N, C-alpha and C positions, 0 to 999 in steps of 0.2 A: 406489421406490426402484431401483430395476430400469433406467429410464433415467442416473443420477449414478450408478451402476455404470459401467454404458459411458461416461460420459462419461472417468469419471477412466481406463476403462482406454486410453481416445482420447487425450488428455495422455501420459498416458502414455509411448503408442508415438510420440506427437509428439517426444518429449524422446531417445528413445530417436534418434529417422531425423534428427538434429541436423546437417546442418554436420561430419564428421569423424567422427560419435559411434562410428564402426562402423571399430575397426581391424585390424589386421593377427596377429592371435592366433598364427599358426606361422608356423616359418620353414622352407626348402626340404627337410626331413630328414618337415615336418609334425608338430616339434614342441614341441607345447602351453609358451609362452612365459608366457601369463597366466594366474591366480588364485588362488586363497584369500593365495594368499605376496605375492602381486603388490599386494595389492587393501587398504591396510594402516590403521587406524583409530586418532585421534590426542583427547584432551584439551584445551579452553581451561586451564584448572587443573592440569594438568599443568604444561604448557609453562613458566604462570604460575610453578609449584614448583621447574622448576629437575629436572622429575625423569621428561620426557619420556618416552615407552616410544610405539614405531608398535606397535600388535594391527591380530593378523589379523582380518581381517572373523566376523566370527560366522556359522558352518556347524553347530550343533551342532545334533543333535535333541533333548538335552536341556531337556524337559518342555514344547514342539510344544505338545503335546494342551493342557498346563493353562490354563483359560478366564485364573489369576491372569496369568498371561506371554504376554497377546495384549498388556495396556493397556498404556503408560508409564512409569505405577508399579505395581509388582511385589507387592506389599507386600499381608497376606490385610483384605479393608475390610469393613462389613459394609452390605450396599449393599436394591435394593428388589425384588431375585429374578429377574435376567434382564439384560443384556447393556447397558451403557453408562448402567445407572442412577444414581438420585443415588447416591453414595457417603463410608460417613464410614469411617477408619483402625477396625479390630478390635481391635487390642492397642495399648496406646497409645504414644506418640510423646510425644518433644519440642521444644516451639520453634524455631524456632530463627531466624521473621522474630523483630523487633522495632520498637518504631514503629509510625507513621499503618501501617493495615493496611484494606484491605475487611473481614472473614469470611465471602464468601459465596466456599463453598471444596468444593462437590459433588461438582461432577464436571472437580474437576482430573486425576484417575485421568486424562482422555484426555486432556490436552493435550499438547504440545510443552513440555518444560520450557527456554529460553531458558538457561540458563544450562551444563545439564549434556550439548547436544547436543551428538556426534560427527561429528568431524571428516571428512572424505578425505583417505590421499596415494594416489594410485593412477598403476600404469604403464598403464594402461587403463583405458578408460571403464569404470565397475561398474553395475552394475543389479539392482533385484529386483523381483520380483512376491510379494506376502504375501495372501494374502485366506485365510478361515475363511465354512463357507457349517454353519449347522445346522438341521436337522431342524423345528424352531423360531419360526425367522423370523432368527435369531439370524446376522450377515454382518458381518463384518469388514475392506474392504482396502489394502492400500496398497501405492502403487508407488514407489522409491527410483530415484535415475540421482545420480550424481558422476564428475567425470572433473576430470583436469588442465589448466588451458588449457597453461601452462608449466609446468620441476617443482617449481617454489617455488611453483604460484599453483592449487590448488583450489576447485572451486563443486560444488554441488549442490542439491538437490530435492525432496522427497518431500509425496505429497496422502493422505490416510488418508479413508476412512467409515468408519463405524459406525451401524449400525443392527436393529431390532428392532421384533418383532411384541410387539403386547399379548398377552397370558395370561388378565385376570381382568375379566369385562364386557365382552368384542363374542359375545352370542348371535346377535348380527343379522347382522355381518363383523366381519373380523378388520385391523383396523386397526395401521398403523404409532406403536408409542408411541415411537421416539429414530431423531432421524435428527445425528449427525454427522458435519463435513467439516471438515477441517483441514491444514495445509497446512504447511511451513517450509522454508526458503532458506541455504542458508548459504554461510559463502565463508572459507576460512584464505589470509593468503602471509606472503612471509616474505621478508627481501631478498636480495638477495642474496650482501650480506658474514654475513648472518645477523647481525647485530646489530638486527631490527626486526622485529615480530609481529607479524599482525594479525589478527583476529577476527572478524568481521561476518551475524549473521543476523537471521529479520524471523522473526516464527511467530503464525500464528493458528488460531483452532479460532471455529465458531459448532454451537452445542451443543444441540437444542431439546428436548425432552422430554415428553410426553402425560401429562397428570396424570388418574390413576383417585382420589388418596385413598386407596388401599387397597379392598376387601373391605366394603361399606354388611350388616352384622350385621341381622337380621329377628328382627321377635320368634317365641321361642323357638331362639333358636341358640345354641349354645354354643360355643366355641369349635373343639373336637371335629368336629363338625357342617358346619365350612366346611369343603366339599371340592368345589364344581364350579368352576374353575375358569373358564369360557363363562360359565357361565348365571349365578353369583356377580354380583347390584348389587353396585355403585359409586358412590362418592359424588356425585364430579365428573364429568359424563359434555361438559364443551365449554371445560374448563383447559389452560395448558400454559405450560412454561417453558421461555425463548429465554436464552440466555445468547451475549457475543460479545466474547470476548475477540483482543487481538494486541499483539506485543510486538516490540519494531528491540531490539536486540542492540547494540554497540560497543566493542571489551577491544582495548585495542593497546598493546604494550610495546617500548620500547627499551631495551638495555644497555648503559647507564653504562659498569659492570666487566667484563664479560664478566658468565658466574652468580656472581659476586659483588657486584652493585649493579642492580638493573634498576628503570627505569620506568615505573611501568603507569595504564590511564586506563580508567577503566569508563563506559560512556551505555548507559541503559538507557527506556526512554518506554513508559508499560504501559499498556492502555488495559481497560477490564472491564468490559459494559454491563448489567442484567440486567434481564429485560420478564415481568411477570406478568397470565396474561389468563385472564380467566375471563368467558364471556357469558350463563354462563344455571344465575347462583347458588345453590345448591341449595335450595330450604325444602320444611318441611311443616308441613301443616292440624289442625288439632286441635278439635276439639270444636264445632267453626262458629266462634273463632278466627283474627283475621290466621295465614295462614303465618307461621309460625318459623325464619327461618335455619339454616341444618344445617351440620354439618361447625367452621368458623366463624365463631368468637366474637364478628366485632364488626360490624358491614355502618358507616364512619363515612361516604364519600362518596356510596354508590350499593349499595340488594338491587337492582342487578335485575345488575349489569354489576361488574367490576375489570379497569384497565388502571396495573398497579403498576411504573415505572422506578426506575432506579438505573442509576447513570451516575461511575463511576469515574475516574482521572487520576492517573497514575504518573511523576516526572519524575526519574534518578534517577544518580545523578555522584557516580564514587571515583574518586578520585588517589591512588596512592602508591608504596610503592620495599617490596624486596623481593631477596635476594639466597636464596644457599644452598652449599655447600662441602660438601667429605670429610663430614660429620660434624653442619651443622647450616642451618638454615634462617628467617630468621626476612621477617615482613611490618607494615609500617604503610599504617593509610590514615587518606586524610580520608574519609567521605562528607555530602553534602548530596542531602535527599531533601519538592523538595518534590509536592506531592498534594492535592487536590482532589472532591470529591464531591459530587450532584446527583438531588436523591431528589422522581420526581412522580411525580402522582397525577391518574384522570380523577375527575373529579370531576358530573354528573350534575344538568337541572335541576329533580327530587328524586329523592331519597332512593328511590322505584321505577318510577324514568322508564329508559329506556332510553339518552335521545337525552345526549349530551355538552355540558356544557356549557359549564368552564374544565381548566386543568389543574392542581392545586395542587401549589409546589412549593418545597423550601428545597435551602440548597448553603450546603456551607462548603471551605475552604481551610487549609492543614497546612504551615508550613516545616520541618524539621530538623535535626540537622548531628546527625555523627555522629560518632565515634574509637575508631579501635579494632589490633587488632594480632593477631600471632600469631608464637610462638620455638619452633622442634624440636633437641632437643638429639636426634643419633643413631648407634650404630656397625652400619652394615651393618646386618642383618634380625631382625638377636637383642634390643638395646635400645631403645629410644627417649620423651622427655619432652616431655608439650608444655603449653602452657600458652596459650590463646586468650581474647582478649573482646573484646568492641565493648560500646561506652556511646557513650546517645544525653542531649546536654550537659540537664542539672536532672531526668533522668527515668529510664529507661527501659534497661538493661541485662545483654549473656549475656555470662558468666564460665564459664573452663572447666580444667580441671585433669588431665590423662591421662600415665599409666607405665604402659609394653611391657617385657615380659625375659621371651625362650625362652617361650613361647605363651600369656603371663600378663597379664593387663592388669587394671590399674580406672582408676578415674576418678570425678572430683563437677563436675559443670558446677549452674549457677547462674543464674534466666533471672525480674529481672523485669519484667514490661511489662505497657502500658498493652490497657486493651480494645479489640476489636475496635470498626469505626463500625458494624456493624451491631448488637456486644452492647449501645455506649453510645446511636445515636439510629431510629430507625425510623415514617417517614413511610408510611401503605401504605392500603389501602381499610379493609383488616379486624387491623390494628394498627397500635398509635402510642404510642410512648416516649420519656424523654428523660433515661437517669441521667445526668448529672452526678455523680454524687453518689460511683459506680464508682471503687471504690478502683487501682492496680497489685495487677494480682498476681505471687505469688511460685512458684515449682518451682523446686526441689530437688529432682538423681539421685543417689546413687551406685549402680557400677558393678559387679563383678567379669568377668572374662571369662575362659575358655580353651579356648586352637583350639590343638588340632596330630594331625596325621597319627597311626597306631597302625600301626604297620607299613604294611607294604603293601596290604595291603586295606581298612579301618575309617581309617575318618575322624570325630573326633568336638567340637564345639562347648558348653560351658556358659555360663550367661548366669545371672547373680546382678541382683537393683537394689533400690532399695529407693530410693522416689521421697512427693515433703511439699510439698504446696500447699496457700500458704494467699492465702482473700479468693480460692478460685474460685467464675468464671461460668459459669456454663451457665446453658441455659434448663427452665424448669420445665415440672413438668404442665398449667400455663396458657399456653404457647406463649409464657413471655415469659425476659426473662434477669434471673435473681437471683446477686446473691454473696456466699457467703458469708462471715461472717464467722472459723469458729473452718479446721480442717485436715486434708484431705484425704487422707491415707496409702496406697501404692498396697502388696505383698509381692511380684512377679513372679519368672521365674523360667525360663528356654529350654530346651529339649535337641535340640540337629540333631545326627544320628549316619547315618555311613550303615557298611555293611558288606557287603563283597561273597565268594560263591564262586564261583571258577572264573565264569560269564556271570553267574551269578546276583545281583541288585543289591536293598539290602532301606537305603528310607530311611524315617527319621522324624523329625520336629519335633513336639515338647511345648512346649508353652506354659503354664505357669504364672500365676494371678493372680488376690491375693488384695485383696479390696477392701471384709472386712470396718468398717474402716474411712472408708470412701470409700463410701459411700452412695446421693454422687445422679455416682459413676462409673460405667458398666454397663459391666464386659468381664465375658465366658466368662471360670468358673474354671479350665477352661483346652480350650485345643487342640490337635485331636491331626491329625496329619495322617499317612498312609505309604503309602508307594510299594510294588511288590513289583515285577520286574520284566527279562524277561531278554535282554541286549544281546549282538551281536556280531557277522559273521562269515556268510553266505547263499551260497549258491550262487555257489560256486569267490568268496568277497570281493567278492560284482558286486555285493552288495545287504546293508546294513549299516543292524540297525535296533533295534527293541528291543519286547517285546511283555507288557505285562502289563499288574497292578493297580495303584489310587492311595481310596484310603478319610480325608474330610476328614470327619470330628466339631467344632462348639465344644459345649461340654454347654448346658443350658437355665440361662438369665435373662431377668430383665426388661430386654430393650432395650430402645434407644430405638423412640419414633416418629419418624413426621417429617411434618412440616407444607411440602406446596410454596409456598404464598403467602412466606411469608421464604428458600425455603431454608435450614431448618433440620433436624439433629436435636435432638430437645427427652427428656426422661422422661417414661414412663409404665412402672403400676407395678400394674393390671390385667390385661396379656397379658405371658403366658409362655413366652419361646420354648422348645421339648421340645428336649433331647437325639435327634439324630439325626446318623447316618452317611451322605455324600454317596459311594456309588464306582462309581467309572466303569472302565470296559475301553478302557484305545486300544494299538493299531501310530503305532510312531514308525519311520518308514525314511529309513532318505542312500541316494537315488541319485545318485553322481559331483556333479553342481548343484541337484539335485532332493532338496529335503526337504517330507515328506507324513506325511502323521497322515492315519489311522480311528479312530473316537472311539465309544463307544455310554456314554452321561452318564448319571448316574444308573440304571444299572439296575435300584435294588433298593427305584425307586416303586413303592407303592401295596398291596409284602407291605407293610410293620410297618404306615402310616399311612397315609388317602387324604389326606392332607398335610402338606408340611412347609412352616412361615415363616416365612421371615430375618428380618422386621423385622413390628412387630405388620401385618398385616392388606394384609402384602405375603412371599404365598407366593411360595418356587423354583419351578424352572422341572422338569418333568416328562421323562419316560426323550427324552434327545433322539439321532438320529444325529447325528454330526458327522463331519467334513473338511476338510481345512486343508492348503497347499499354497506353501513358501516356494523359488521358482526363480529364481536367480542368473545374471547374466552375465557375465561379463568380455571381452567387446567392446565 
């Protein structure tokens, strides 16, 4: 891993040393000309919707210490107890993509999203180095470089490394568990007359996770006796998941009649390859009988090894018109999506052999057409009405209506979508299904929210929601997809509150979810996240910083378990996670263009419980000293 980090630093330094990368940053009076005020960010969506806002580059130290903000998705997630591991959202999210899709998304959180990339407009080259190192082997690195080639044309590139060491089953040596490398390259061009905009980006990620299958209980073990970390035995000794994904994204916009009428075209080519290998399938002998397979339910093609591969490809084109005025915005589009999937699995000469005889494969292709649009009517920032919809011809659809007035909003959204490919069909050494009788799922969600500043010292956001899911598809206790005939109902509420007493800040987030009528959807009833900290300037304003404590606690629940062979979380009713707070103490500091943090995470480790679990048989990280730095260069 150290070699990869050095390679990343070398790559970043080469970018910064490119011809012309160094710009003169002082005038004859040695006054600094360039900095955050001259390094601006913009987003494709803002240009498309006619509300372009060039935002200053983010120099804030807020949440720098918080692990959720180290990734490209900052939501709350259930994971496998370590940095970069397979994860799924902890709280319910309304799905947005309809039509054909793969359905393997446990590493989405760590990938660059081509749809939301921030482009730059800089008066001088901009770069930053972001680095996090933890005592337990957690490591994150990102190097970014962007510059304007001419006034109307900017280009940039970023390189990311993410890694973690095993925490369980490492009695002999400490091996790596996660190895992630990702790249994004992007450019934005505006014509001289301002009528044409082009956005292009390329994203790539390769993510490898060494799979343990979790702690393997021994005879006599109870849930409370599983506390050994390194000395605990695990199910899998030679298993690994590897995912490679790449995406080319292009959008160009032409103004036919200024902002009133614009034509646009978006093209995306996406490829995702998932491979699962296990060269030593776990077995157990008993009473002189032939060895029985452990952990996996079946072995269809080999009892000695597994080598499964899935390749998904997607080409999508969108052509549309859009326009906006002082009081309205509209968009209408036509979308075509061509997709294909290939499954393949290795079959050995006989079930107990390690010699591969052939690869068994299945494939399918899809061609889908969508129409959609959006209409927004608004008055300044005080009131807005939105209607949004997308329809796949003869099948799926997504519609939403929303109103906003003086901080109060209400919305209703409905999504009807077909099963994901991973839910409909599977070819694997351990799983085989063909669910051609599955029907489309219907999801309805109604929501009301209120957000407002209460004077100069307080901010408040309240949200309440009701969600109904008809014909819900989930992975059951046998780790296979199942569709329910009835309805699943969720009632939820969220509160976010920030109050300030001089230089002392108190931030709280509380989420409540009632799943009494949604037995197959596992969400903790309560999630608490509180942060108390001092914020202000020190040493004659030479240093601006935060010092505080943060506590995160979901209440106990029967969380989904994880099956690495198919990269899916699934229902279980045997292992209940306990209510347990994780408490961190942190210092964040801003020293001109250098942001740093120091954190002692999980300071309460081993005070109340010998171990806490975040997923059944996967313990969370122990106490760990972590530091991080973000160093920005504006020349």
